[in-house]
N, CA, C and O of each residue as an XYZ file, in Angstrom:
440
protein
N     -15.229    -23.036    -46.044
C     -14.018    -23.462    -45.461
C     -13.623    -22.863    -44.181
O     -13.521    -23.388    -43.072
N     -13.395    -21.481    -44.618
C     -12.925    -20.672    -43.506
C     -14.045    -20.360    -42.611
O     -13.557    -20.228    -41.489
N     -14.990    -20.224    -42.582
C     -16.265    -19.898    -41.750
C     -16.219    -21.663    -40.656
O     -16.428    -21.608    -39.444
N     -15.946    -22.933    -41.313
C     -16.115    -23.831    -40.738
C     -14.648    -24.305    -39.654
O     -14.639    -25.136    -38.745
N     -13.499    -23.431    -40.164
C     -12.404    -23.547    -39.288
C     -12.616    -22.817    -38.543
O     -12.261    -23.213    -37.433
N     -13.455    -20.960    -38.539
C     -13.418    -20.517    -37.187
C     -14.434    -20.892    -36.535
O     -14.614    -20.240    -35.506
N     -15.407    -21.959    -36.806
C     -16.574    -22.476    -35.659
C     -15.814    -23.261    -35.263
O     -16.546    -23.857    -34.473
N     -14.531    -23.916    -35.173
C     -13.728    -24.904    -34.827
C     -12.779    -24.531    -33.798
O     -12.547    -25.062    -32.712
N     -12.178    -23.313    -34.465
C     -11.575    -22.647    -33.159
C     -12.251    -22.038    -32.091
O     -11.644    -21.689    -31.079
N     -13.515    -21.875    -32.239
C     -14.134    -21.267    -31.417
C     -14.485    -22.390    -30.227
O     -14.460    -22.256    -29.004
N     -14.768    -23.366    -30.923
C     -15.427    -24.430    -29.875
C     -14.071    -24.983    -28.895
O     -14.352    -25.449    -27.791
N     -12.864    -24.932    -29.246
C     -11.639    -25.535    -29.017
C     -11.946    -24.430    -27.818
O     -12.273    -24.741    -26.673
N     -11.757    -22.937    -28.363
C     -11.228    -22.006    -27.020
C     -12.578    -22.356    -26.006
O     -12.369    -22.579    -24.814
N     -13.765    -22.385    -26.480
C     -14.745    -22.754    -25.269
C     -14.522    -23.988    -24.400
O     -14.840    -24.087    -23.215
N     -13.916    -24.935    -25.171
C     -13.556    -26.212    -24.371
C     -12.431    -26.136    -23.675
O     -12.223    -27.070    -22.900
N     -11.595    -25.232    -23.738
C     -10.275    -24.902    -23.029
C     -10.592    -23.688    -21.483
O     -10.005    -23.685    -20.401
N     -11.536    -22.935    -21.892
C     -12.393    -21.761    -20.845
C     -13.282    -22.667    -19.688
O     -13.194    -22.754    -18.463
N     -13.953    -23.133    -20.446
C     -14.715    -24.647    -19.535
C     -14.347    -25.624    -18.896
O     -15.081    -26.145    -18.056
N     -12.829    -26.176    -19.240
C     -12.286    -27.154    -18.326
C     -11.621    -26.266    -17.482
O     -11.359    -26.697    -16.359
N     -11.260    -25.039    -17.778
C     -10.568    -23.931    -16.630
C     -11.514    -24.087    -15.851
O     -11.639    -25.058    -15.105
N     -12.326    -23.095    -15.944
C     -13.783    -23.061    -14.960
C     -14.167    -24.689    -13.980
O     -14.184    -24.756    -12.751
N     -14.381    -25.595    -14.731
C     -14.611    -26.977    -13.979
C     -13.678    -27.224    -13.000
O     -13.884    -27.539    -11.828
N     -12.173    -26.980    -13.825
C     -11.277    -27.371    -13.156
C     -10.937    -26.602    -11.317
O     -10.630    -27.133    -10.250
N     -11.237    -24.929    -11.797
C     -11.260    -24.279    -10.844
C     -12.321    -24.337     -9.487
O     -12.025    -24.123     -8.311
N     -13.652    -24.697    -10.064
C     -14.736    -24.987     -9.436
C     -14.278    -26.305     -8.420
O     -14.693    -26.249     -7.262
N     -13.628    -27.216     -8.729
C     -13.273    -27.903     -8.026
C     -12.033    -27.983     -6.888
O     -12.104    -28.447     -5.750
N     -11.085    -27.489     -7.442
C      -9.515    -27.687     -6.878
C      -9.016    -26.076     -6.709
O      -7.962    -25.854     -6.113
N      -9.638    -25.214     -7.137
C      -9.129    -23.996     -6.767
C      -7.877    -23.682     -7.896
O      -7.924    -23.846     -9.115
N      -6.448    -23.044     -6.849
C      -5.378    -22.689     -8.018
C      -4.551    -23.623     -8.550
O      -3.978    -23.497     -9.632
N      -4.427    -25.093     -7.406
C      -3.426    -25.793     -7.698
C      -3.788    -26.444     -9.033
O      -2.924    -26.770     -9.847
N      -5.657    -26.694     -9.308
C      -5.988    -27.786    -10.107
C      -5.985    -26.925    -11.362
O      -6.339    -27.546    -12.364
N      -5.608    -25.388    -11.590
C      -5.650    -24.915    -12.643
C      -4.161    -24.444    -13.482
O      -4.048    -23.916    -14.588
N      -3.255    -24.797    -12.641
C      -2.047    -24.160    -12.634
C      -1.346    -25.060    -13.274
O      -0.210    -25.237    -12.834
N      -1.685    -25.710    -14.215
C      -0.728    -26.497    -15.262
C      -1.307    -25.929    -17.021
O      -0.719    -25.731    -18.084
N      -2.951    -25.817    -16.493
C      -3.360    -24.831    -17.353
C      -2.831    -23.735    -17.804
O      -2.879    -23.489    -19.009
N      -2.178    -22.806    -16.834
C      -2.332    -21.672    -16.760
C      -0.598    -21.161    -17.140
O      -0.174    -20.090    -17.572
N       0.258    -22.687    -16.690
C       1.648    -22.380    -16.282
C       2.584    -21.526    -15.260
O       3.672    -20.977    -15.086
N       1.490    -21.800    -14.798
C       1.799    -20.621    -13.338
C       3.363    -21.374    -12.526
O       3.542    -22.493    -12.044
N       4.109    -20.407    -12.640
C       5.708    -20.451    -12.047
C       6.414    -19.199    -11.648
O       6.021    -18.427    -10.774
N       7.588    -19.060    -12.432
C       8.296    -18.088    -11.853
C       8.053    -17.056    -12.295
O       7.729    -17.264    -13.464
N       7.992    -15.776    -12.033
C       7.743    -14.342    -12.682
C       8.745    -14.036    -13.963
O       9.914    -13.800    -13.658
N       8.496    -14.023    -14.978
C       9.145    -13.292    -15.923
C       9.876    -12.123    -16.005
O      10.959    -11.928    -16.556
N       8.971    -11.171    -15.234
C       9.322    -10.014    -14.595
C      10.886    -10.130    -14.123
O      11.979     -9.997    -14.672
N      10.343    -10.494    -12.629
C      11.478    -10.095    -11.702
C      12.209    -11.083    -11.748
O      13.324    -10.833    -11.289
N      12.028    -12.542    -12.249
C      12.320    -13.940    -12.161
C      12.502    -14.271    -10.429
O      13.363    -15.021     -9.971
N      11.856    -13.798     -9.920
C      12.134    -14.043     -7.883
C      10.543    -14.631     -7.537
O      10.191    -15.727     -7.100
N       9.884    -13.631     -7.859
C       8.374    -14.029     -7.246
C       7.786    -15.617     -8.320
O       8.061    -16.036     -9.444
N       6.926    -16.051     -7.245
C       5.693    -16.777     -8.135
C       4.224    -16.336     -8.838
O       3.489    -15.378     -8.595
N       4.146    -17.057     -9.478
C       2.825    -16.169    -10.392
C       1.931    -17.185     -9.263
O       2.055    -18.248     -8.655
N       0.923    -16.013     -9.460
C      -0.462    -16.637     -8.920
C      -2.033    -16.453     -9.611
O      -2.212    -15.331    -10.085
N      -2.807    -17.090     -9.689
C      -4.093    -16.949    -10.276
C      -4.607    -15.506     -9.848
O      -4.441    -15.216     -8.663
N      -5.074    -14.784    -10.486
C      -5.917    -13.628    -10.074
C      -7.503    -13.554    -10.907
O      -7.314    -13.086    -12.029
N      -8.695    -13.817    -10.716
C      -9.554    -13.597    -10.914
C     -10.148    -11.997    -10.686
O     -10.185    -11.570     -9.532
N     -10.569    -11.207    -11.718
C     -10.579     -9.865    -11.188
C     -11.949     -9.302    -12.351
O     -12.007     -9.410    -13.576
N     -12.754     -8.805    -11.553
C     -13.791     -7.781    -12.695
C     -13.207     -6.909    -13.444
O     -12.874     -5.897    -12.826
N     -12.935     -6.921    -14.637
C     -12.467     -6.079    -15.635
C     -13.687     -5.500    -16.567
O     -14.564     -6.220    -17.045
N     -13.582     -3.837    -16.774
C     -14.385     -3.578    -17.330
C     -13.782     -2.056    -18.012
O     -13.365     -1.063    -17.416
N     -13.922     -2.319    -19.503
C     -12.900     -1.204    -20.042
C     -13.609     -0.969    -21.570
O     -14.256     -1.925    -21.997
N     -13.522      0.273    -22.433
C     -14.001      0.579    -23.690
C     -13.107      0.049    -24.890
O     -11.906      0.104    -25.152
N     -14.200     -0.475    -25.486
C     -13.673     -0.909    -26.689
C     -14.529     -0.380    -28.128
O     -15.678      0.050    -28.237
N     -13.544     -0.587    -29.078
C     -14.044      0.890    -30.531
C     -13.725     -0.574    -31.609
O     -12.628     -0.966    -32.007
N     -15.020     -1.132    -31.868
C     -15.075     -2.057    -33.301
C     -15.516     -1.016    -34.528
O     -16.380     -0.229    -34.143
N     -15.208     -0.876    -35.601
C     -15.559     -0.063    -36.615
C     -16.395      0.583    -35.956
O     -17.588      0.377    -35.732
N     -15.346      1.797    -35.498
C     -15.939      2.940    -35.121
C     -16.826      3.331    -34.257
O     -17.152      4.488    -33.991
N     -17.264      2.235    -33.768
C     -18.361      2.224    -32.486
C     -17.623      1.917    -31.533
O     -16.810      1.031    -31.799
N     -17.588      2.525    -29.996
C     -17.632      2.272    -29.101
C     -18.400      1.870    -27.991
O     -19.424      2.478    -27.679
N     -17.907      0.711    -27.257
C     -18.773     -0.072    -25.880
C     -17.949     -0.373    -24.878
O     -16.733     -0.550    -24.949
N     -18.808     -0.440    -23.715
C     -17.954     -1.389    -22.691
C     -18.175     -2.467    -22.383
O     -19.293     -2.860    -22.049
N     -17.047     -3.235    -22.439
C     -16.836     -4.492    -22.063
C     -16.498     -4.677    -20.764
O     -15.593     -4.032    -20.237
N     -17.388     -5.817    -19.978
C     -17.108     -6.649    -19.046
C     -16.847     -7.796    -18.890
O     -17.636     -8.606    -19.378
N     -15.832     -8.224    -18.270
C     -15.520     -9.769    -17.559
C     -15.710     -9.581    -16.303
O     -15.301     -8.622    -15.649
N     -16.243    -10.353    -15.980
C     -16.142    -11.156    -14.458
C     -15.460    -11.751    -14.221
O     -15.391    -12.580    -15.128
N     -14.744    -11.957    -13.468
C     -13.677    -13.140    -13.247
C     -12.640    -13.345    -13.986
O     -12.206    -14.495    -14.067
N     -11.946    -12.178    -14.758
C     -10.860    -11.936    -15.770
C      -9.654    -12.992    -15.147
O      -9.164    -12.874    -14.024
N      -9.298    -14.044    -16.140
C      -8.399    -14.997    -15.652
C      -7.087    -14.109    -15.794
O      -7.006    -13.507    -16.864
N      -6.246    -13.964    -15.063
C      -4.815    -13.769    -15.479
C      -3.701    -14.207    -13.997
O      -3.955    -14.673    -12.887
N      -2.581    -13.832    -14.594
C      -1.530    -14.357    -13.484
C      -0.810    -13.129    -12.448
O      -0.157    -12.220    -12.959
N      -0.933    -13.184    -11.523
C      -0.414    -12.226    -10.424
C       0.950    -12.403     -9.815
O       1.011    -13.386     -9.077
N       2.389    -11.502     -9.966
C       3.648    -12.070     -9.114
C       3.461    -11.526     -7.859
O       3.088    -10.359     -7.732
N       3.764    -12.526     -6.555
C       3.727    -12.719     -5.048
C       4.762    -11.502     -5.074
O       4.569    -10.552     -4.315
N       5.545    -11.513     -5.692
C       7.288    -10.080     -5.471
C       6.789     -8.871     -5.806
O       6.526     -7.980     -4.998
N       6.634     -8.812     -7.122
C       6.770     -7.522     -7.958
C       5.362     -6.749     -8.068
O       5.113     -5.544     -8.049
N       4.535     -7.876     -8.188
C       2.787     -7.352     -8.599
C       2.531     -7.259    -10.135
O       1.431     -6.932    -10.579
N       3.666     -7.582    -10.974
C       2.900     -7.757    -12.271
C       2.084     -9.074    -12.296
O       2.140    -10.222    -11.856
N       0.937     -7.909    -13.399
C       0.171     -8.665    -13.640
C       0.135     -9.668    -15.422
O       0.146     -9.050    -16.487
N       0.106    -10.751    -15.371
C       0.090    -11.494    -16.888
C      -0.844    -11.777    -17.369
O      -1.537    -12.503    -16.656
N      -1.378    -11.471    -18.611
C      -2.403    -12.017    -19.536
C      -1.994    -13.052    -20.270
O      -1.087    -12.981    -21.099
N      -2.713    -14.174    -19.972
C      -2.420    -15.695    -20.740
C      -3.509    -15.633    -22.275
O      -3.856    -14.613    -22.869
N      -3.808    -16.859    -22.566
C      -4.627    -17.162    -23.685
C      -6.060    -17.062    -23.347
O      -6.924    -16.356    -23.869
N      -6.177    -18.182    -22.052
C      -7.505    -17.805    -21.611
C      -8.234    -16.660    -21.275
O      -9.454    -16.694    -21.441
N      -7.559    -15.380    -20.712
C      -7.957    -14.070    -20.744
C      -8.330    -13.699    -22.049
O      -9.463    -13.231    -22.162
N      -7.483    -13.822    -23.287
C      -7.686    -13.509    -24.135
C      -9.205    -14.078    -25.254
O      -9.730    -13.638    -26.277
N      -9.393    -15.012    -24.530
C     -10.663    -16.031    -24.991
C     -12.117    -15.197    -24.579
O     -13.076    -15.006    -25.327
N     -11.966    -14.768    -23.159
C     -12.604    -14.047    -22.237
C     -12.839    -12.712    -22.676
O     -13.925    -12.164    -22.484
N     -11.944    -12.191    -23.220
C     -12.129    -10.991    -23.928
C     -12.540    -10.884    -25.254
O     -13.276     -9.945    -25.558
N     -12.202    -11.652    -26.053
C     -12.841    -11.560    -27.201
C     -14.536    -12.417    -26.946
O     -15.400    -11.898    -27.653
N     -14.922    -13.300    -26.286
C     -16.195    -13.523    -25.883
C     -16.692    -12.453    -25.474
O     -17.577    -12.110    -26.258
N     -16.539    -11.541    -24.399
C     -17.254    -10.335    -24.569
C     -17.362     -9.073    -25.402
O     -18.333     -8.336    -25.228
N     -16.681     -8.855    -26.057
C     -16.216     -8.260    -27.166
C     -17.905     -8.608    -27.918
O     -19.002     -8.050    -27.898
N     -17.382     -9.716    -28.471
C     -18.464    -10.430    -29.223
C     -19.819    -10.185    -28.817
O     -20.656     -9.689    -29.571
N     -20.024    -10.502    -27.725
C     -21.332    -10.447    -26.971
C     -21.704     -8.983    -27.408
O     -22.664     -8.632    -28.093
N     -20.607     -8.131    -26.789
C     -21.510     -6.627    -26.353
C     -21.491     -6.184    -28.060
O     -22.178     -5.195    -28.318
N     -20.836     -6.769    -29.117
C     -21.377     -6.057    -30.388
C     -22.158     -6.832    -31.323
O     -22.190     -6.600    -32.532
N     -22.841     -7.837    -30.688
C     -23.363     -8.839    -31.100
C     -23.185     -9.492    -32.264
O     -24.098     -9.713    -33.060
N     -21.736     -9.909    -32.450
C     -21.034    -11.010    -33.836
C     -20.658    -12.377    -33.216
O     -20.463    -12.460    -32.003
N     -20.566    -13.327    -33.940
C     -20.077    -14.545    -33.158
C     -18.814    -14.467    -33.576
O     -18.217    -15.403    -33.045
N     -17.854    -13.645    -34.466
C     -16.253    -13.548    -34.420
C     -15.743    -12.291    -34.378
O     -16.567    -11.549    -34.915
N     -15.018    -11.825    -34.096
C     -14.262    -10.329    -34.446
C     -13.651    -10.274    -35.837
O     -13.274     -9.157    -36.193
N     -13.478    -11.339    -36.734
C     -13.305    -11.585    -38.137
C     -14.732    -11.556    -38.627
O     -14.789    -11.793    -39.834
N     -15.623    -11.390    -38.193
C     -17.433    -10.511    -39.292
C     -17.083     -9.142    -39.671
O     -17.893     -8.444    -40.280
């Protein structure tokens, strides 16, 4: 049963990420604003959050093994006033996918 629940969660995450990519490809930042919840910056309460797609590369260690993970077009939000970057659930999904790919596992709970 736990394996089935994990598979369902993975499918839901993949679906949300696919929806984001499809909306962004068609309509840009405005089309994905509701998925990201773009609005006022929670850090400075003055600026507006805007979509940021950046290449991210970093080291990750799993079970004592360190590998470099790469996320092309990592999804985050950045404030136009203070520059603060905010990482949300779609970025977390991208990160988990990159980690799983680098280590050759289906999920981080394996």
